[in-house]
N, C-alpha and C positions, 0 to 999 in steps of 0.2 A: 395130500389132496383133501380139501374140505368135504366132510361127509354130508353137509347140509346143502351147500350150493357151490357149484363150479360152472363158470360161464361156458367153457367148452363142452362139458358133459351136458349141460342144459340145452345148448344149441343143437347137439346131436339128437337129444330126446325130442325137442320141439320139431325138428325136421322129420324124425321118424313118425311122430304123432300125426303130422299133416299128410305125409306121403303114404303111410300104410293103409289109410282109409280115405283116400281123396274123394271117391264118389259119395261117401256118406257125409263127410264134413262139408265139402264144397257143394255137394248136391242139395243138402238140407238148406244151406245158405242161399243158393240160387232159387230153390223152391220158395223160401220165405220172401225173398225180394220179388219174385214173380207174383206171389199172392198180394203183396203190397201194391204192386202196379195195377193188378186187376181190381183190387178193392178201391184204389184211388179213382180209377176211371168209372167204375160202377157207382161209387158213392157220389161223385160230382154230377153224374148224369141223373141219378134218382133222387138225391137229397140236396144237392147243391155243393158248391166248392168247400165251404167251411166244414160241413159234416163229413164230406168225403176225405178231407185232409185229416180231421180228427180221428175218424175210424181207422183209416189206413195206417196212420202213424202209431196209434195205440196197438193195433193188431200186429203190425210188423215188428215193433220193438219188443213188446211184452210177449206176444205169442211166439214169434220167431226166436227170440232170445231164450225163452224157457225151453222150447223144443230142442234147441242146440245144446243147452246146458244139461238136459236129461240124457243126451247122447255122448257127451265128452268122456264120461267115465263108465260107459256101458261095456267095459271089458269083462264084467263079472256075471254076464248072462250064462256063461258056461264055465266049468271048473278049469278047462284047459286054457281058455283065454285069460281068465283071472290069474292063474298060476304064472303064465308067461309074463303078464303085466307086472305082477308083484316082484318077479325075479329080475326085472330089468335093472341094469347097473346104474340106477339113479335114485336119489333120495325121494322121500314122500313129498318134501317141499317142492322139489323140481317138478314132480308129476302134477302136484296141485297147481303150481304156477302155470304150467301148460294149459290146464283147463281154465284158469282165471283169465289168461291172456286171450285165448280163443273166444271165450264167451263174453267176458266183461270188457274187453278192450277192442279186439279186432272186429268182432261182429258189430259192436256198438258204433265204431268209427265207420265201418263199411256201410252200415244201415243209414247213418246220418248223411254220409256223402251221397249215397244212392237216392235217398229221399229228397235231399236238396236239389239234386239234378232233375228228377222227374217233376218235382213241385215247381221249380223255376221254369221248366219247359212248358208245362200246362198253363201256368199263370201267364207266361209270356204270350202264348198262343191266344189265350182269352183276351188279353189287353190289345193285341194287334188286330183282333177281329171286331173290336168295338168301333162304332161310327163316331169319329172324333168330332163331327159336327152335330151329333144328336143332342137333344135337350137334356138328357140324363147321362151324358157321357161321364162326367166327373163322378157322379154317384155310383154308376155301374163299375167304373174303374177302381174306386176306393174300396168297394165292398169285397173285392177279391184281391188278396195280398199273399205274399210268401208266408208260409207257415212259420210262426216264430218259435225258435228253440228255447226261448226264455219265457214262454207263455204258460198259462195255467195247465193246459192239456199236456204239453211237453214235460213240465215238471212232474205232474202226476204219473205220466207214463214212465219216466225215468225212475221215480220212486217205486212203482210196481215192478219194474224191470230188475232193479238191484235186489229187491226182497224175494220175488218169485223165482228168479234165476238162481239165487243162492239156495233157496229151498229145493230147487230141482237138482242142483249139484249134490246136495246132501242126500236127497232121496235116491239118486242114481247109485249111491254107495251103500245105502241101506236096503233097497229093494232091487233084487237082481232081475226080476221079470216085470214087464209093463210098468216100469217105474214112473213114466210120465203120467199115466192114468191114475196111479195110486197117489202120487203127490198132488196132482190136480184135485182129486177128491178130498184130500186132507186140507188143502188150501180153501176149497169151497166150504167144507165143514167148519173150519176155523172161522172164516168170514161170517158164515150164517150164524154160528154160535155167538160171535162177538156182537153182531147186529141185534139178535134176540135179547142178549144180556143187557146191552146198552138201552134198548127200547124198554125193557121191564124196569130198569133202574130209573129211567126218565119218567115213566108213567107213575112210578111210586112217589116221585118227588114233585112232579109238575102236572097240572091239569091240561086237558085238551091236546095231548101229544099226538101229532100226526105221523111223524117218522123220526128216526134217529140214526145218524151215521156214526159208526163206531169211532170213538176217540175224538170226534171233531165237533159235531153240533146236533141240535135237536130242532125239529120243525114242529110248530104248534099252530093250532087254529085260533085265530083272533077274529071273532065275529065271522064275517064272510071272507076275510083275508087270511093270509098265511104269514107267520113270522118265524124267526129263527133265533135260537139261543146258542151262542158259542162259548167255548171255554174261556176263562180269563186269560189275558195275554201271557202272563208268566207261566201258567200251566200249559197253555198251548205251545209255548216255546219248548218246554221240557218234553212234551209228547212228540213234537216235531223232530227234535233231536233224537229221541228214542227210535222213532220209526225210520227216519232218514239215515241214521248212522249206526246206532247200536245194534238193532236187529239185523240189518244186512251184514254188518261186520261179523256178528256172531255166527250167522249162517255160513258165510264164506269160510271163516276160520274153522268151523265145525267140520266142513268137508276135508280140510287138511288133517284134522285130528282123526277123522274116520279112516282116511288113507293110511295113516300111521298105524292104526289098530289092525288093519287088514294085513299089514306086513308081519304081524306076530301071530 
């Protein structure tokens, strides 16, 4: 029998992972989706459809995904649970793959399907309630559309999701207690440090710097207007590849290596 991966053994492990903690796994997912629904409704009522869509999508995908990722490997909060998990007759790769599928595949697909359902529902209700004979019917109709999964906000949310959820998976294996809070603080600290460093470098090289987004662009004051300086296209491409693929792949693979370390 293959010591790294066996489809029958993995199937049993995956089933056990889902069924032994159904209230936690399914409960967290249901809670995340419920919060998405509430934020969508509140957002569109208080700030308008577009802001409601953006906020609820970002919060549900990134926040919900990270929270679930921090829980998938939370067997090590006690020595007894950790020992039982380590001694399961399955490889570290199969255990890691369970976490990857639950967090990075099934939650993502379920969230996208759920979000498309509620988004289509509310946008359809809005369109049907418009006065087709009104003078601004076409304008009002066009300004509220289905949230695009290939748009700017969706792309940034998915980028944050793969990076932050990967960090949460790793953190859940390094921090046995309150790992979500600890990793969230580390992420915030890293982001703040990157922002400060980028701002200081920009101010040392460019005059009238207003703000600087880490790795992407610098905002400068031009008389009474505001301009932006972006990285050259070739460098931007390298940075994008690094953030979109290399960093998340490293984080998710690091979780596998950490699982292997815990077995020894």
